[in-house]
C-alpha positions as CSV (number, residue, x, y, z in Angstrom):
1,M,94.8,78.0,94.6
2,Q,91.8,80.1,95.2
3,F,90.8,83.4,93.5
4,A,91.1,86.3,96.0
5,A,90.8,89.5,94.0
6,K,91.7,91.3,90.9
7,L,95.2,92.9,90.8
8,T,93.6,96.3,90.1
9,E,91.7,96.0,93.4
10,V,95.0,96.2,95.4
11,P,96.8,99.3,94.1
12,L,100.5,99.9,94.7
13,W,101.1,100.4,98.5
14,G,97.5,99.4,99.1
15,K,95.7,96.7,101.1
16,K,92.5,94.8,100.7
17,L,90.6,92.5,103.0
18,V,89.0,89.5,101.4
19,T,87.5,86.3,102.6
20,V,88.8,83.1,101.0
21,N,87.5,79.7,102.2
22,G,86.0,81.3,105.3
23,E,89.3,83.0,106.3
24,E,89.9,86.7,106.5
25,V,93.0,87.5,104.4
26,V,94.8,90.8,103.9
27,L,96.2,91.3,100.4
28,I,99.1,93.7,100.3
29,N,100.8,95.3,97.4
30,D,104.3,96.3,98.6
31,K,106.6,97.5,95.8
32,A,104.5,95.7,93.2
33,T,104.8,92.4,95.1
34,I,101.6,90.9,96.3
35,F,101.6,89.3,99.8
36,A,98.7,87.6,101.7
37,C,98.5,87.2,105.4
38,E,95.8,86.4,108.1
39,N,93.9,89.5,109.3
40,Y,94.6,89.0,113.0
41,C,97.8,89.5,114.9
42,P,98.9,86.3,116.7
43,H,99.9,88.4,119.7
44,Q,96.5,89.8,120.7
45,G,94.3,89.6,117.7
46,S,94.4,93.1,116.4
47,P,93.3,93.5,112.7
48,M,96.3,93.6,110.5
49,L,94.4,95.5,107.8
50,G,95.3,98.6,109.9
51,G,99.0,97.7,110.0
52,I,101.7,99.8,108.3
53,V,103.7,98.1,105.6
54,K,107.3,98.9,104.7
55,N,109.9,96.9,102.9
56,G,108.1,93.6,103.1
57,V,107.3,93.9,106.8
58,I,103.9,94.7,108.4
59,S,103.5,96.2,111.8
60,C,100.6,95.4,114.1
61,P,98.5,98.6,114.7
62,R,98.0,97.8,118.4
63,H,101.5,97.2,119.7
64,G,103.7,97.7,116.7
65,W,105.0,94.2,116.5
66,H,106.6,93.5,113.1
67,Y,106.1,90.5,110.9
68,D,108.0,89.5,107.7
69,L,105.4,89.2,105.0
70,A,107.3,86.5,103.1
71,S,107.7,84.1,106.1
72,G,105.3,85.5,108.7
73,A,108.1,85.4,111.3
74,S,108.0,88.2,113.9
75,T,111.2,90.3,113.6
76,D,110.8,91.5,117.2
77,H,109.4,88.5,119.1
78,P,110.7,85.1,118.1
79,G,108.0,82.4,118.6
80,Y,105.2,84.5,117.1
81,T,104.3,83.9,113.5
82,L,101.7,85.6,111.4
83,K,100.1,83.1,109.0
84,T,101.0,83.9,105.4
85,Y,99.8,82.4,102.2
86,R,101.4,81.5,98.9
87,V,100.3,84.0,96.2
88,E,100.3,83.6,92.5
89,V,99.2,86.4,90.1
90,V,97.7,85.0,86.9
91,G,96.9,87.8,84.5
92,D,94.9,90.2,86.6
93,D,93.8,87.5,89.1
94,I,95.4,87.2,92.5
95,M,95.3,83.6,93.6
96,I,96.2,82.4,97.1
97,D,96.7,79.0,98.6
98,T,94.8,78.8,101.9
99,A,95.8,75.1,102.4
100,A,99.5,75.9,102.9
101,E,101.5,78.7,104.5
102,S,104.3,80.4,102.6
103,D,107.8,79.1,103.0
């Protein structure tokens, strides 16, 4: 697990772009649950930092494709998966595992 940010840096309903182990990762606070996903949509590479988050799903700002933040699976287009990361909050530290995707 790698340190990504302080919990206070990702306010409720907020997002933060961080770089961990050379990878751009979007941290998302949706209903007080922290998610982490790659910054680029697997469809055409649009930055997911600009995506809208609702009920554990992020939509790509370019074409509106939806991805489940827990699994990364596209809810609209099977076969496309957004890379997600396992998150652990330790005190005020957000830790992510860039070596393995979330289950």
